[in-house]
N, C-alpha and C positions, 0 to 999 in steps of 0.2 A: 352266741350261745344258742339262739333259736335254731340256727342251721345245724348245730351239733345235735340238738334234741331230735330234729327231723330225721336224722340218720339212724336213730335208735331203732333196732329191729327186734321184733317179737316172733319167735319161731311159730307160735300158734297162729298168728295173723298171716305170716308168710305161707304157711301150709294151706290156709283158707284161700288166699289169693291165687296160689298155684292151682288149687282145685277149680276155682272159677275159670281160670285161663284154659285149663285142660278140658273142662266139660262144656263151657259155653263159648269159648273163643272170644271173650270180651276184649274191646279195644284197650290200649294202654291207659288212656285218660280215664276210662271207666274204672279200671282196676286201681288206679292211683286214688280215685275218689273213695272207693271202698276202704282202702288202706288208711287214708287220712281220717275217715270216720272212726275206725277202730282204734287207731293210735290216740285220737282225741279222747275217746272213752277210757282207754287204758291209763292215760295221764290223769284223768279225773279220779280214777280209782286209787292211784298210788298213795296220795296222802291219807286216804281212808283205809289203808292197809287191806285193800281188796285186790283180787286179780280177775282177769277175764274168765278164767275157768271156774271161779267160785262165786260169782255174783248171783244175787237173788232178784226177784221181780221188783222189790222195793227199791233196790239200788238203781235200776234202770229208770224207774218212774221218777226218782229224785233227780237223777241226772237230766232227764228231759224237762222236768219242772223248773230246775234252776236255769236251764238254757232259755226257756220261755220267759221267765222273769227278767232275764238279762236282755230280752228283746229279740230273740231268735224267732223267725217266722214259723207258722204252722207247716209250711211247705218244707222248710229246712229240717224241722224236727221229724216230719213224716219220712223224709228221705233217709235220715240217720237211723230211725227206728227200722226202716226196711233193711238197712245194712245189718243191724243187730239181729233181726229175725233170721236172715239168711245165714249169718255167722253161727248162731246157736242151733239152727237146724243142722248145719254142717257138723258141729261138735257132737250133736246127738247121734247122727249117722256114724260118726267115727268112734263112738263109745266113750268119748271124753266127758260127756255129761249124761246124767240119768233123766233129767227133766229140762224142759225149755223155759227159761225165765221170761221169755217174751210172749209166750203162747196166749196169755190172757190180756195183753196190752194192746189196745186199739189205737190205730193211727189217728192223729188229730184231723178234724174235718178241714178240708182246704176249699176255699172259695176259688173256683177255677175261672181265672180271668181270661177274657178273649184275647188272642194274639192281635197285635196291632198291625194291620195290613195297610199298605199304601193304596191310595186311590189311583185310578188309571192315569189321571193327569199328572199326579206327583211322580209316578213311575216314569212317565214319558219325559218329564223335566230332568229327572235324575239320569236317565239313560243318555240324554243329550248333553250332559254337563261336562264330561271329560274333554280335554283339549286334544283333538285328533291330529294336530301337528306334532305331538310328542309321542315317543314310543311308549311312555308310561301311560299317557292318556288313552292310547289305542288298546293297551293291555287292560286298563280299567274298564273301558267300554265293552270289551269282549267279556270280561268277568261278570259285569252287571247284566249284560244281555243273556249270558249262559245261565246265570243263577235264576233270572226271571223266567227264561224260556223253559227250564227243566226242573225248577223247584229244588235246587240243590241246597243242602246244608252248607254253612260256611266252611266247616271242617272238610266236607267232601270237595268243595270248590278249590280250596287252597291246596288240598292233598292230591289233586289230579296229576297223573303222570301221562306222558306222551302216549304210552301204549293203551291207555284207557279211552282214547278218543278215536272214533272212526268218522272222519269228516266226509268220506265218500258215501257212507250209509246214513250219516246224520244221527249217530248214536253215541252215547257216553256210557261206559261201564263203571259203576260206582261201587265202592266198598263202604257200606253205611254202618250204623250202630250194630254192635254184636258181630262185626265182620260179615254181615249179610250182604250179598251181592245182588245188584239189580241193574237192568239196562233201561235207560230212558232216552226218549227221542229229543232231538235238538231242533227247535223251530228254524225256519228258513232265514229269518233275520239274524238270529244268534249264530247260525252256521256261516252266514256271510262275514260276520265280524270275527269269528273264530279263524276262518281261512285267511282273512286279511291280517290278523294278528300273527298267525304262523308264518305268513309270507314276508311281512314287513318288519314287525316290531320284535318278535322273539329272537331272531338272529342277531339283532342289534343289542339285545339285553344279555346275550350269552357271554360268558367270560371264559377265556382260555385257561384261567387258573382255577375255575370252579365249575367243572362240567356237571350239569344236572339234567335229570330226566323229568324234572317238574315241568308241568305245562306253563304255569305262570311264574315268571322270574322276577326277582327283586333287583335293585341296583347293584347288588353284589354277585349277581349271576346265579344265585341259589333260589329255592322256592320262596315265594312271598309268605310272610307270616300272617296269622289271624289278626294280630294287633295292627300291622301295617295296613291290611285291607280295610279294617274298621276306620282307621284314621283317614284313609282315602275316601271312604263313603261319606264321612262327615264333611270333608272338604268339598266334595261334589254336591252334597245337599245344600251347603252354604252357597255355593256358586249358582246352583239352580234356583235359589230363592225359596226353597221348601222350608216352611217354618216349623212343622211338626218334628219332634225329636224321635226319629225312628231308630230301631235296633238293627244290628247286622242281619237278623233273620227276617226283616220286614219284607224283603223281596220274595222269600220263600212263602211267607204267609200270603203275599199278594198273588203269587202264582196259583195257590190253592183256591183262594177266594174268587179270583177273576174267572177261573175255570168253571166254578160252580155257578157264578153269576151268568155265565154264557151257556149254561145248559149241560155241562159235564156231569156224569153220574158219580156218586160218592165212591163206589168201588174203584173206578178208574183213577180218581184222585188219590185214593189210598195206595194203589200200586205205584203211582208215579212218585209219591212222597216217600215210599218205603216204610210206611207204618205197618207194624205187625198186627195191630188191632184196629178194627174199624171205629171203635169208640174214640180213639185218638184223633181220627180224621173228622169225626162228627162235629167237633167244636167249630169247624169252619162253616158248617151249615148255619150256625147262629149268626155269623157275620153276614153271610149271603142273604139270609132271611131279613135281617135288618135293612140291608141295601134294597131288597125287593120291596119291602114295606114302604120305604121312603119314595121309591119310584112310583109305586101304586098311588100313594097319597098325593104325589105331585101331578101325575098325568091322568089318573082315572077320573071321569066326570063325577063320580060319587065318592071320590077318595076322601 
């Protein structure tokens, strides 16, 4: 039944999603998230005999309030409110509404937690964990090295195609959030493992029945999935004896933090990460400052 409900389409929502795609070129996963938010709100309205086109400010506040009481986080509600604000601004521009019911609703305050970055020793243990006698181990070593070397998002890493990598120049061309393109350098160590993977492991993982241009292949000869990559990371963390429970993005966070710790400027890190706003990158300075303070306290004679 739930799957049947998921397939219910609302033309008002569809028009908004099409508009986002046409104007902003957002990725499919992002568009799906917008659609799911609006479908969730539309379903909440149905037993209350309301529709998306006719809701008032109080309806939205009640919806968000009930979600909060059921345990939804401030971050989740803020994201959902952001979707509603964009949706009703769209309806206003289209002449479907005369007023914006979200105009006077403020987003809940979010405690911005620091991303969990791996220490350099933990990174080294993780990178050395894959079994290099296995084609899969060689693939995983290459993926981990590339992610740490270039600060890739997990989605960017698993989505890499052969034509996005130039091993001669040591560059990777990425399609990031909002279909924005950027070119990032690959470090010498990661480049070594990339060339070795391409020469030794990838041909062995190719399947005659499933020809794929994906750079990183699964046992089926198709591109590796996000879920499989995360399972592999957990396996390698366990093998490496790393006790901290890191996330799939921890290597990307480590990339940014370690660059700052070793003297890189914030603008460079912003460009390498593909952040559209410097404020997004600035969160890493807090991690770096914490590390610098601990080094100062440990080694300075008056620390």
